[in-house]
Every structure is written in structure tokens, then in C-alpha cells.
N, CA, C and O atoms as a Maestro MAE file, in Angstrom:
{
 s_m_m2io_version
 :::
 2.0.0
}

f_m_ct {
 s_m_title
 :::
 protein
 m_atom[204] {
  # First column is atom index #
  i_m_mmod_type
  r_m_x_coord
  r_m_y_coord
  r_m_z_coord
  i_m_residue_number
  s_m_chain_name
  s_m_pdb_residue_name
  s_m_pdb_atom_name
  i_m_atomic_number
  :::
  1 25 49.296 -104.943 -50.182 1 A "MET " " N  " 7
  2 3 48.910 -103.854 -49.336 1 A "MET " " CA " 6
  3 2 47.590 -103.439 -49.583 1 A "MET " " C  " 6
  4 15 47.333 -103.150 -50.752 1 A "MET " " O  " 8
  5 25 46.692 -103.343 -48.744 2 A "THR " " N  " 7
  6 3 45.368 -102.880 -48.937 2 A "THR " " CA " 6
  7 2 45.287 -101.452 -49.253 2 A "THR " " C  " 6
  8 15 45.936 -100.633 -48.601 2 A "THR " " O  " 8
  9 25 44.431 -101.073 -50.336 3 A "LYS " " N  " 7
  10 3 44.320 -99.757 -50.818 3 A "LYS " " CA " 6
  11 2 42.920 -99.321 -50.487 3 A "LYS " " C  " 6
  12 15 42.005 -100.113 -50.715 3 A "LYS " " O  " 8
  13 25 42.644 -98.064 -49.938 4 A "TRP " " N  " 7
  14 3 41.319 -97.644 -49.552 4 A "TRP " " CA " 6
  15 2 40.996 -96.341 -50.490 4 A "TRP " " C  " 6
  16 15 41.768 -95.547 -51.026 4 A "TRP " " O  " 8
  17 25 39.567 -96.418 -50.489 5 A "GLU " " N  " 7
  18 3 39.077 -95.081 -51.064 5 A "GLU " " CA " 6
  19 2 38.332 -94.554 -50.055 5 A "GLU " " C  " 6
  20 15 37.795 -95.290 -49.228 5 A "GLU " " O  " 8
  21 25 38.215 -93.161 -50.017 6 A "TYR " " N  " 7
  22 3 37.374 -92.461 -48.917 6 A "TYR " " CA " 6
  23 2 36.284 -91.597 -49.407 6 A "TYR " " C  " 6
  24 15 36.344 -91.124 -50.542 6 A "TYR " " O  " 8
  25 25 35.264 -91.356 -48.596 7 A "ALA " " N  " 7
  26 3 34.197 -90.596 -48.952 7 A "ALA " " CA " 6
  27 2 33.718 -89.541 -47.869 7 A "ALA " " C  " 6
  28 15 33.696 -90.017 -46.734 7 A "ALA " " O  " 8
  29 25 33.325 -88.195 -47.970 8 A "THR " " N  " 7
  30 3 32.726 -87.472 -47.027 8 A "THR " " CA " 6
  31 2 31.394 -87.402 -47.283 8 A "THR " " C  " 6
  32 15 31.167 -87.260 -48.484 8 A "THR " " O  " 8
  33 25 30.368 -87.453 -46.545 9 A "VAL " " N  " 7
  34 3 29.004 -87.456 -46.834 9 A "VAL " " CA " 6
  35 2 28.307 -86.757 -45.701 9 A "VAL " " C  " 6
  36 15 28.404 -87.119 -44.529 9 A "VAL " " O  " 8
  37 25 27.583 -85.713 -46.129 10 A "PRO " " N  " 7
  38 3 26.800 -84.895 -45.242 10 A "PRO " " CA " 6
  39 2 25.534 -85.636 -44.654 10 A "PRO " " C  " 6
  40 15 24.825 -86.271 -45.434 10 A "PRO " " O  " 8
  41 25 25.256 -85.588 -43.465 11 A "LEU " " N  " 7
  42 3 24.282 -86.385 -42.742 11 A "LEU " " CA " 6
  43 2 23.180 -85.493 -42.180 11 A "LEU " " C  " 6
  44 15 23.430 -84.597 -41.374 11 A "LEU " " O  " 8
  45 25 21.851 -85.784 -42.664 12 A "LEU " " N  " 7
  46 3 20.855 -84.928 -41.923 12 A "LEU " " CA " 6
  47 2 20.429 -85.608 -40.584 12 A "LEU " " C  " 6
  48 15 20.308 -86.833 -40.563 12 A "LEU " " O  " 8
  49 25 20.207 -84.893 -39.513 13 A "VAL " " N  " 7
  50 3 20.156 -85.672 -38.262 13 A "VAL " " CA " 6
  51 2 18.790 -86.440 -38.332 13 A "VAL " " C  " 6
  52 15 18.689 -87.468 -37.663 13 A "VAL " " O  " 8
  53 25 17.747 -86.021 -39.085 14 A "HIS " " N  " 7
  54 3 16.533 -86.866 -39.021 14 A "HIS " " CA " 6
  55 2 16.672 -88.178 -40.007 14 A "HIS " " C  " 6
  56 15 15.721 -88.957 -40.082 14 A "HIS " " O  " 8
  57 25 17.744 -88.382 -40.679 15 A "ALA " " N  " 7
  58 3 17.710 -89.467 -41.697 15 A "ALA " " CA " 6
  59 2 19.107 -90.151 -41.752 15 A "ALA " " C  " 6
  60 15 19.450 -90.812 -42.732 15 A "ALA " " O  " 8
  61 25 19.969 -89.952 -40.565 16 A "THR " " N  " 7
  62 3 21.164 -90.578 -40.383 16 A "THR " " CA " 6
  63 2 21.173 -92.036 -40.783 16 A "THR " " C  " 6
  64 15 21.739 -92.364 -41.826 16 A "THR " " O  " 8
  65 25 20.530 -93.000 -39.949 17 A "LYS " " N  " 7
  66 3 20.494 -94.144 -40.270 17 A "LYS " " CA " 6
  67 2 20.237 -94.646 -41.651 17 A "LYS " " C  " 6
  68 15 20.923 -95.534 -42.157 17 A "LYS " " O  " 8
  69 25 19.219 -94.052 -42.263 18 A "GLN " " N  " 7
  70 3 18.780 -94.352 -43.841 18 A "GLN " " CA " 6
  71 2 20.051 -94.127 -44.630 18 A "GLN " " C  " 6
  72 15 20.383 -95.030 -45.398 18 A "GLN " " O  " 8
  73 25 20.900 -92.914 -44.536 19 A "ILE " " N  " 7
  74 3 21.872 -92.582 -45.276 19 A "ILE " " CA " 6
  75 2 23.110 -93.425 -45.020 19 A "ILE " " C  " 6
  76 15 23.870 -93.703 -45.948 19 A "ILE " " O  " 8
  77 25 23.316 -93.817 -43.838 20 A "LEU " " N  " 7
  78 3 24.415 -94.676 -43.478 20 A "LEU " " CA " 6
  79 2 24.200 -96.209 -44.036 20 A "LEU " " C  " 6
  80 15 25.105 -96.940 -44.438 20 A "LEU " " O  " 8
  81 25 22.880 -96.515 -43.975 21 A "ASP " " N  " 7
  82 3 22.612 -97.910 -44.506 21 A "ASP " " CA " 6
  83 2 22.685 -97.888 -45.917 21 A "ASP " " C  " 6
  84 15 23.138 -98.906 -46.441 21 A "ASP " " O  " 8
  85 25 22.326 -96.911 -46.685 22 A "THR " " N  " 7
  86 3 22.486 -96.838 -47.967 22 A "THR " " CA " 6
  87 2 23.972 -96.967 -48.518 22 A "THR " " C  " 6
  88 15 24.285 -97.709 -49.449 22 A "THR " " O  " 8
  89 25 24.806 -96.180 -47.848 23 A "TRP " " N  " 7
  90 3 26.188 -96.273 -48.137 23 A "TRP " " CA " 6
  91 2 26.877 -97.639 -47.697 23 A "TRP " " C  " 6
  92 15 27.807 -98.113 -48.349 23 A "TRP " " O  " 8
  93 25 26.394 -98.211 -46.617 24 A "GLY " " N  " 7
  94 3 26.834 -99.429 -46.089 24 A "GLY " " CA " 6
  95 2 26.403 -100.568 -47.140 24 A "GLY " " C  " 6
  96 15 27.190 -101.467 -47.435 24 A "GLY " " O  " 8
  97 25 25.290 -100.495 -47.614 25 A "GLU " " N  " 7
  98 3 24.969 -101.522 -48.753 25 A "GLU " " CA " 6
  99 2 25.836 -101.377 -49.915 25 A "GLU " " C  " 6
  100 15 25.957 -102.333 -50.680 25 A "GLU " " O  " 8
  101 25 26.417 -100.346 -50.116 26 A "ASP " " N  " 7
  102 3 27.475 -100.269 -51.263 26 A "ASP " " CA " 6
  103 2 28.896 -100.520 -50.881 26 A "ASP " " C  " 6
  104 15 29.792 -100.314 -51.699 26 A "ASP " " O  " 8
  105 25 29.163 -100.990 -49.583 27 A "GLY " " N  " 7
  106 3 30.476 -101.574 -49.161 27 A "GLY " " CA " 6
  107 2 31.102 -100.470 -48.491 27 A "GLY " " C  " 6
  108 15 32.318 -100.601 -48.348 27 A "GLY " " O  " 8
  109 25 30.535 -99.308 -47.995 28 A "TRP " " N  " 7
  110 3 31.395 -98.357 -47.237 28 A "TRP " " CA " 6
  111 2 31.237 -98.658 -45.917 28 A "TRP " " C  " 6
  112 15 30.186 -99.111 -45.463 28 A "TRP " " O  " 8
  113 25 32.457 -98.379 -45.113 29 A "GLU " " N  " 7
  114 3 32.507 -98.561 -43.739 29 A "GLU " " CA " 6
  115 2 32.362 -97.122 -42.993 29 A "GLU " " C  " 6
  116 15 32.989 -96.216 -43.542 29 A "GLU " " O  " 8
  117 25 31.686 -96.802 -41.912 30 A "LEU " " N  " 7
  118 3 31.807 -95.474 -41.426 30 A "LEU " " CA " 6
  119 2 33.122 -95.495 -40.426 30 A "LEU " " C  " 6
  120 15 33.343 -96.404 -39.625 30 A "LEU " " O  " 8
  121 25 33.865 -94.458 -40.594 31 A "VAL " " N  " 7
  122 3 35.075 -94.385 -39.957 31 A "VAL " " CA " 6
  123 2 34.863 -93.238 -38.716 31 A "VAL " " C  " 6
  124 15 35.410 -93.398 -37.625 31 A "VAL " " O  " 8
  125 25 34.100 -92.197 -38.982 32 A "GLN " " N  " 7
  126 3 34.045 -91.020 -38.115 32 A "GLN " " CA " 6
  127 2 32.832 -90.111 -38.489 32 A "GLN " " C  " 6
  128 15 32.574 -89.900 -39.675 32 A "GLN " " O  " 8
  129 25 32.030 -89.532 -37.402 33 A "VAL " " N  " 7
  130 3 31.144 -88.553 -37.679 33 A "VAL " " CA " 6
  131 2 31.425 -87.224 -36.981 33 A "VAL " " C  " 6
  132 15 31.517 -87.199 -35.754 33 A "VAL " " O  " 8
  133 25 31.548 -86.253 -37.627 34 A "VAL " " N  " 7
  134 3 31.973 -84.899 -36.937 34 A "VAL " " CA " 6
  135 2 30.782 -83.896 -37.320 34 A "VAL " " C  " 6
  136 15 29.999 -84.012 -38.262 34 A "VAL " " O  " 8
  137 25 30.834 -82.998 -36.465 35 A "PRO " " N  " 7
  138 3 29.611 -81.839 -36.527 35 A "PRO " " CA " 6
  139 2 29.928 -81.119 -37.768 35 A "PRO " " C  " 6
  140 15 31.070 -80.822 -38.122 35 A "PRO " " O  " 8
  141 25 28.772 -80.839 -38.449 36 A "GLY " " N  " 7
  142 3 28.618 -80.133 -39.666 36 A "GLY " " CA " 6
  143 2 28.687 -78.584 -39.496 36 A "GLY " " C  " 6
  144 15 29.022 -78.028 -38.451 36 A "GLY " " O  " 8
  145 25 28.321 -77.943 -40.678 37 A "PRO " " N  " 7
  146 3 28.321 -76.407 -40.752 37 A "PRO " " CA " 6
  147 2 27.159 -75.839 -39.811 37 A "PRO " " C  " 6
  148 15 27.213 -74.688 -39.378 37 A "PRO " " O  " 8
  149 25 26.174 -76.653 -39.538 38 A "ASN " " N  " 7
  150 3 25.004 -76.102 -38.645 38 A "ASN " " CA " 6
  151 2 24.656 -77.061 -37.883 38 A "ASN " " C  " 6
  152 15 25.004 -78.199 -38.197 38 A "ASN " " O  " 8
  153 25 23.954 -76.858 -36.801 39 A "PRO " " N  " 7
  154 3 23.380 -77.757 -35.782 39 A "PRO " " CA " 6
  155 2 22.537 -79.171 -36.441 39 A "PRO " " C  " 6
  156 15 22.537 -80.280 -35.907 39 A "PRO " " O  " 8
  157 25 22.010 -78.899 -37.411 40 A "GLU " " N  " 7
  158 3 21.055 -79.941 -37.929 40 A "GLU " " CA " 6
  159 2 21.787 -80.867 -38.984 40 A "GLU " " C  " 6
  160 15 21.172 -81.721 -39.624 40 A "GLU " " O  " 8
  161 25 23.174 -80.631 -39.122 41 A "GLN " " N  " 7
  162 3 23.908 -81.519 -40.108 41 A "GLN " " CA " 6
  163 2 25.267 -82.046 -39.507 41 A "GLN " " C  " 6
  164 15 25.951 -81.317 -38.788 41 A "GLN " " O  " 8
  165 25 25.610 -83.241 -39.800 42 A "LEU " " N  " 7
  166 3 26.703 -83.776 -39.509 42 A "LEU " " CA " 6
  167 2 27.418 -84.345 -40.681 42 A "LEU " " C  " 6
  168 15 26.810 -84.587 -41.724 42 A "LEU " " O  " 8
  169 25 28.830 -84.591 -40.525 43 A "VAL " " N  " 7
  170 3 29.558 -85.016 -41.723 43 A "VAL " " CA " 6
  171 2 30.317 -86.412 -41.437 43 A "VAL " " C  " 6
  172 15 31.198 -86.495 -40.582 43 A "VAL " " O  " 8
  173 25 29.892 -87.509 -42.236 44 A "ALA " " N  " 7
  174 3 30.372 -88.849 -42.014 44 A "ALA " " CA " 6
  175 2 31.654 -88.977 -42.967 44 A "ALA " " C  " 6
  176 15 31.599 -88.620 -44.144 44 A "ALA " " O  " 8
  177 25 32.672 -89.443 -42.455 45 A "TYR " " N  " 7
  178 3 33.570 -90.131 -43.200 45 A "TYR " " CA " 6
  179 2 33.795 -91.546 -43.223 45 A "TYR " " C  " 6
  180 15 34.011 -92.227 -42.221 45 A "TYR " " O  " 8
  181 25 33.724 -92.049 -44.649 46 A "LEU " " N  " 7
  182 3 33.589 -93.374 -44.792 46 A "LEU " " CA " 6
  183 2 34.777 -93.973 -45.676 46 A "LEU " " C  " 6
  184 15 35.454 -93.182 -46.334 46 A "LEU " " O  " 8
  185 25 35.048 -95.303 -45.715 47 A "LYS " " N  " 7
  186 3 36.030 -96.038 -46.406 47 A "LYS " " CA " 6
  187 2 35.571 -97.052 -47.005 47 A "LYS " " C  " 6
  188 15 34.485 -97.482 -46.616 47 A "LYS " " O  " 8
  189 25 36.207 -97.674 -48.032 48 A "ARG " " N  " 7
  190 3 36.080 -99.019 -48.474 48 A "ARG " " CA " 6
  191 2 37.208 -99.358 -49.324 48 A "ARG " " C  " 6
  192 15 37.857 -98.506 -49.931 48 A "ARG " " O  " 8
  193 25 37.455 -100.687 -49.367 49 A "GLU " " N  " 7
  194 3 38.713 -101.195 -50.001 49 A "GLU " " CA " 6
  195 2 38.508 -101.035 -51.458 49 A "GLU " " C  " 6
  196 15 37.465 -101.414 -51.990 49 A "GLU " " O  " 8
  197 25 39.559 -100.434 -52.176 50 A "LYS " " N  " 7
  198 3 39.539 -100.295 -53.616 50 A "LYS " " CA " 6
  199 2 39.645 -101.756 -54.312 50 A "LYS " " C  " 6
  200 15 40.324 -102.691 -53.887 50 A "LYS " " O  " 8
  201 25 38.926 -101.753 -55.334 51 A "GLY " " N  " 7
  202 3 38.955 -103.083 -55.970 51 A "GLY " " CA " 6
  203 2 38.215 -103.515 -57.051 51 A "GLY " " C  " 6
  204 15 38.351 -104.664 -57.472 51 A "GLY " " O  " 8
  :::
 }
 m_bond[203] {
  # First column is bond index #
  i_m_from
  i_m_to
  i_m_order
  :::
  1 1 2 1
  2 2 3 1
  3 3 4 2
  4 3 5 1
  5 5 6 1
  6 6 7 1
  7 7 8 2
  8 7 9 1
  9 9 10 1
  10 10 11 1
  11 11 12 2
  12 11 13 1
  13 13 14 1
  14 14 15 1
  15 15 16 2
  16 15 17 1
  17 17 18 1
  18 18 19 1
  19 19 20 2
  20 19 21 1
  21 21 22 1
  22 22 23 1
  23 23 24 2
  24 23 25 1
  25 25 26 1
  26 26 27 1
  27 27 28 2
  28 27 29 1
  29 29 30 1
  30 30 31 1
  31 31 32 2
  32 31 33 1
  33 33 34 1
  34 34 35 1
  35 35 36 2
  36 35 37 1
  37 37 38 1
  38 38 39 1
  39 39 40 2
  40 39 41 1
  41 41 42 1
  42 42 43 1
  43 43 44 2
  44 43 45 1
  45 45 46 1
  46 46 47 1
  47 47 48 2
  48 47 49 1
  49 49 50 1
  50 50 51 1
  51 51 52 2
  52 51 53 1
  53 53 54 1
  54 54 55 1
  55 55 56 2
  56 55 57 1
  57 57 58 1
  58 58 59 1
  59 59 60 2
  60 59 61 1
  61 61 62 1
  62 62 63 1
  63 63 64 2
  64 63 65 1
  65 65 66 1
  66 66 67 1
  67 67 68 2
  68 67 69 1
  69 69 70 1
  70 70 71 1
  71 71 72 2
  72 71 73 1
  73 73 74 1
  74 74 75 1
  75 75 76 2
  76 75 77 1
  77 77 78 1
  78 78 79 1
  79 79 80 2
  80 79 81 1
  81 81 82 1
  82 82 83 1
  83 83 84 2
  84 83 85 1
  85 85 86 1
  86 86 87 1
  87 87 88 2
  88 87 89 1
  89 89 90 1
  90 90 91 1
  91 91 92 2
  92 91 93 1
  93 93 94 1
  94 94 95 1
  95 95 96 2
  96 95 97 1
  97 97 98 1
  98 98 99 1
  99 99 100 2
  100 99 101 1
  101 101 102 1
  102 102 103 1
  103 103 104 2
  104 103 105 1
  105 105 106 1
  106 106 107 1
  107 107 108 2
  108 107 109 1
  109 109 110 1
  110 110 111 1
  111 111 112 2
  112 111 113 1
  113 113 114 1
  114 114 115 1
  115 115 116 2
  116 115 117 1
  117 117 118 1
  118 118 119 1
  119 119 120 2
  120 119 121 1
  121 121 122 1
  122 122 123 1
  123 123 124 2
  124 123 125 1
  125 125 126 1
  126 126 127 1
  127 127 128 2
  128 127 129 1
  129 129 130 1
  130 130 131 1
  131 131 132 2
  132 131 133 1
  133 133 134 1
  134 134 135 1
  135 135 136 2
  136 135 137 1
  137 137 138 1
  138 138 139 1
  139 139 140 2
  140 139 141 1
  141 141 142 1
  142 142 143 1
  143 143 144 2
  144 143 145 1
  145 145 146 1
  146 146 147 1
  147 147 148 2
  148 147 149 1
  149 149 150 1
  150 150 151 1
  151 151 152 2
  152 151 153 1
  153 153 154 1
  154 154 155 1
  155 155 156 2
  156 155 157 1
  157 157 158 1
  158 158 159 1
  159 159 160 2
  160 159 161 1
  161 161 162 1
  162 162 163 1
  163 163 164 2
  164 163 165 1
  165 165 166 1
  166 166 167 1
  167 167 168 2
  168 167 169 1
  169 169 170 1
  170 170 171 1
  171 171 172 2
  172 171 173 1
  173 173 174 1
  174 174 175 1
  175 175 176 2
  176 175 177 1
  177 177 178 1
  178 178 179 1
  179 179 180 2
  180 179 181 1
  181 181 182 1
  182 182 183 1
  183 183 184 2
  184 183 185 1
  185 185 186 1
  186 186 187 1
  187 187 188 2
  188 187 189 1
  189 189 190 1
  190 190 191 1
  191 191 192 2
  192 191 193 1
  193 193 194 1
  194 194 195 1
  195 195 196 2
  196 195 197 1
  197 197 198 1
  198 198 199 1
  199 199 200 2
  200 199 201 1
  201 201 202 1
  202 202 203 1
  203 203 204 2
  :::
 }
}
């Protein structure tokens, strides 16, 4: 059975692609993006296989 680890990452609207690319290079897959505590911030939920 596959086991996953998860991370929540604050995203700044002006640097979203750069932040996600950095996490993606480390093997993290984007699951969902939700609004953050203020209009200029989002929160990304990511996962990757444990291993």
C-alpha cells in the first residue's frame, strides 16, 4: 500500500509558480489550493510518496 506525506505551504500571489516549482522539484505534487488568511495569500496542500 502506498504511504503519503503531506505539507501545507503558504503561497504569495506574486510568486506562486516559483514556490510550486521549487516544491515540485523535490517530488511534491499539488493537491489543492485554498484561500489564505488575507487576500494576497493562498495555501497549497501538497503530497509525495513516503520512501
